[in-house]
C-alpha positions as CSV (number, residue, x, y, z in Angstrom):
1,M,87.5,187.9,96.8
2,H,87.5,191.7,96.8
3,K,90.6,191.7,94.6
4,L,88.9,189.4,92.0
5,F,85.9,191.8,92.0
6,F,88.1,194.9,91.4
7,L,90.0,193.0,88.6
8,A,86.7,192.0,86.9
9,L,85.2,195.5,87.2
10,P,87.4,197.2,84.5
11,L,86.7,194.3,82.2
12,T,82.9,194.6,82.7
13,V,83.1,198.4,82.1
14,F,85.1,197.8,78.9
15,L,82.6,195.2,77.7
16,L,79.6,197.5,78.4
17,A,81.3,200.4,76.6
18,S,82.0,198.1,73.6
19,C,78.4,197.0,73.4
20,K,77.1,200.6,73.7
21,E,79.4,201.6,70.8
22,N,78.2,198.8,68.6
23,K,74.6,199.5,69.4
24,T,75.1,203.2,68.4
25,T,76.8,202.1,65.2
26,D,74.0,199.6,64.4
27,S,71.3,202.2,64.9
28,T,73.2,204.7,62.8
29,T,73.6,202.1,60.1
30,A,69.9,201.2,60.3
31,S,69.0,204.9,60.2
32,T,71.2,205.4,57.2
33,A,69.6,202.4,55.4
34,V,66.1,203.9,56.0
35,D,67.3,207.3,54.8
36,S,68.9,205.9,51.7
37,T,65.8,203.7,50.9
38,S,63.6,206.8,51.3
39,A,65.8,208.8,49.1
40,T,65.8,206.3,46.2
41,T,62.4,204.7,46.7
42,P,59.2,206.7,46.5
43,A,57.0,206.6,49.6
44,S,54.3,204.7,47.7
45,K,56.7,201.9,47.0
46,I,57.5,201.5,50.7
47,V,53.8,201.5,51.6
48,A,53.2,198.9,48.8
49,K,55.8,196.6,50.2
50,A,54.1,196.8,53.6
51,S,50.7,196.2,52.0
52,D,52.1,193.3,50.1
53,S,53.2,191.5,53.3
54,N,49.9,192.4,55.0
55,A,48.0,191.1,51.9
56,E,50.0,187.9,51.9
57,A,49.3,187.4,55.6
58,A,45.6,188.1,55.0
59,K,45.6,185.5,52.2
60,L,47.3,182.9,54.3
61,W,44.8,183.5,57.1
62,L,41.8,183.3,54.7
63,V,42.9,180.0,53.1
64,K,43.6,178.5,56.6
65,T,40.3,179.8,58.0
66,I,38.2,178.4,55.1
67,T,40.0,175.0,55.2
68,N,39.6,174.7,59.0
69,Y,35.9,175.8,58.7
70,F,35.0,173.0,56.3
71,N,37.2,170.4,57.9
72,D,35.8,170.8,61.4
73,P,34.3,167.4,62.3
74,E,31.8,169.1,64.7
75,L,28.9,170.5,62.7
76,S,27.7,172.2,65.8
77,S,30.8,174.4,65.9
78,L,30.2,175.9,62.4
79,E,28.2,178.8,63.7
80,G,30.8,179.5,66.4
81,N,33.6,179.4,63.8
82,M,31.6,181.8,61.6
83,I,31.1,184.2,64.5
84,K,34.8,184.0,65.4
85,N,36.1,184.6,61.8
86,T,33.7,187.3,60.6
87,T,33.0,190.9,61.6
88,P,29.8,191.4,63.6
89,D,28.1,193.3,60.8
90,Y,28.8,190.6,58.2
91,Y,27.7,187.8,60.6
92,A,24.3,189.6,61.1
93,Y,24.0,190.3,57.4
94,K,24.7,186.8,56.3
95,S,22.5,185.3,59.0
96,D,19.6,187.5,57.7
97,A,20.4,186.6,54.1
98,T,20.4,182.8,54.9
99,N,17.0,183.1,56.6
100,V,15.2,185.3,54.1
101,D,11.6,184.1,53.7
102,L,12.1,181.1,56.0
103,D,9.6,180.3,58.7
104,V,11.9,181.2,61.5
105,E,11.8,183.9,64.2
106,G,13.3,187.1,62.9
107,S,13.4,186.2,59.3
108,L,13.0,189.0,56.8
109,T,11.3,189.2,53.4
110,V,13.5,189.9,50.4
111,E,12.3,193.5,50.4
112,E,13.0,193.9,54.2
113,F,16.4,192.4,53.8
114,H,17.4,194.8,51.0
115,K,16.0,197.8,52.9
116,K,17.9,196.8,56.1
117,W,21.3,196.2,54.5
118,K,21.5,198.2,51.3
119,D,23.5,201.0,52.9
120,K,26.3,198.7,54.1
121,F,26.5,195.8,51.6
122,D,25.7,195.0,48.0
123,T,22.6,193.0,48.8
124,S,22.4,191.6,45.2
125,K,25.5,189.5,46.0
126,A,24.4,188.4,49.5
127,G,23.8,184.7,48.6
128,I,20.2,184.9,49.8
129,G,19.0,181.5,51.0
130,T,22.5,180.0,50.9
131,G,25.0,179.1,53.5
132,F,28.3,180.7,54.5
133,L,31.0,180.6,51.8
134,I,29.2,178.0,49.6
135,S,25.7,177.7,48.2
136,G,25.5,173.9,48.8
137,Q,23.8,172.6,51.9
138,D,26.0,169.5,51.9
139,W,29.6,169.1,51.1
140,S,32.3,166.4,51.4
141,K,35.8,167.9,51.0
142,I,36.1,171.6,50.3
143,I,39.5,172.9,49.1
144,V,40.6,176.4,48.2
145,E,41.4,176.1,44.5
146,K,42.2,179.8,44.0
147,C,42.7,182.8,46.3
148,D,44.0,185.8,44.4
149,L,44.3,189.4,45.7
150,L,42.2,191.7,43.6
151,S,42.8,194.9,45.6
152,A,44.1,196.3,48.8
153,K,43.2,199.5,50.6
154,E,44.5,200.3,54.1
155,N,43.5,197.3,56.2
156,A,41.0,195.8,53.7
157,F,41.8,193.2,51.1
158,L,39.6,191.9,48.3
159,F,40.3,188.3,47.2
160,D,39.0,186.4,44.2
161,V,38.2,182.9,45.7
162,V,37.3,179.6,44.1
163,L,36.3,176.8,46.4
164,K,35.9,173.3,45.1
165,D,34.1,170.3,46.6
166,V,36.2,167.4,45.4
167,E,33.7,164.6,45.8
168,F,30.6,166.4,44.7
169,N,32.5,168.1,41.8
170,A,31.0,171.5,42.7
171,T,32.7,174.8,42.3
172,Y,31.9,178.0,44.3
173,T,33.2,181.4,43.2
174,S,33.1,184.5,45.3
175,Q,34.9,187.6,46.2
176,I,35.8,187.8,49.8
177,V,36.7,191.0,51.7
178,V,39.2,190.5,54.6
179,T,39.8,193.3,57.1
180,Q,42.3,193.7,59.9
181,V,40.5,194.7,63.1
182,K,42.6,195.2,66.3
183,G,45.4,193.0,64.9
184,A,43.1,190.1,63.8
185,Y,41.8,189.3,60.4
186,K,38.1,189.0,59.9
187,I,35.9,188.3,56.9
188,A,33.9,191.5,56.3
189,D,32.0,190.4,53.2
190,V,31.5,187.5,50.8
191,K,30.1,188.6,47.4
192,E,28.5,185.6,45.8
């Protein structure tokens, strides 16, 4: 048994050395590829490519989130889904906007609403008195008809979105801001 171990030991050392050499070659090749890309491509192009993939991921997340939100059979889970998929500021803002001038605890007047939120949001596009993402109180089947990137800045993406209620033949247009917070996407604003 000891003879077998001593015969296998040189083979093992050879294999480890071979792997180490290939690894060094691979990292050198990767380093050269990055250097040659940097030399021929301006830094802004490299950032743009990264932003493009982040923007595409944000778009896919937004379409899936909207679709899941309106297809959830449990109406009682809508608020929980809204909380989960929005930033805390936007959730509080939209909740206030929905309840403006209603006879519910904590509701604001139009003037109070504008005063409270004017420094963080464009309150003229809040969708006062309407629900989240659509102005209709009832819906049948909401689909995302359009979701186009308008702009991207760091971890914030602005999308031009058109939602359509197929059965009620209603169309809802908005601009939706998606941000990336701690590795997760969140809706930060819906401009209606």
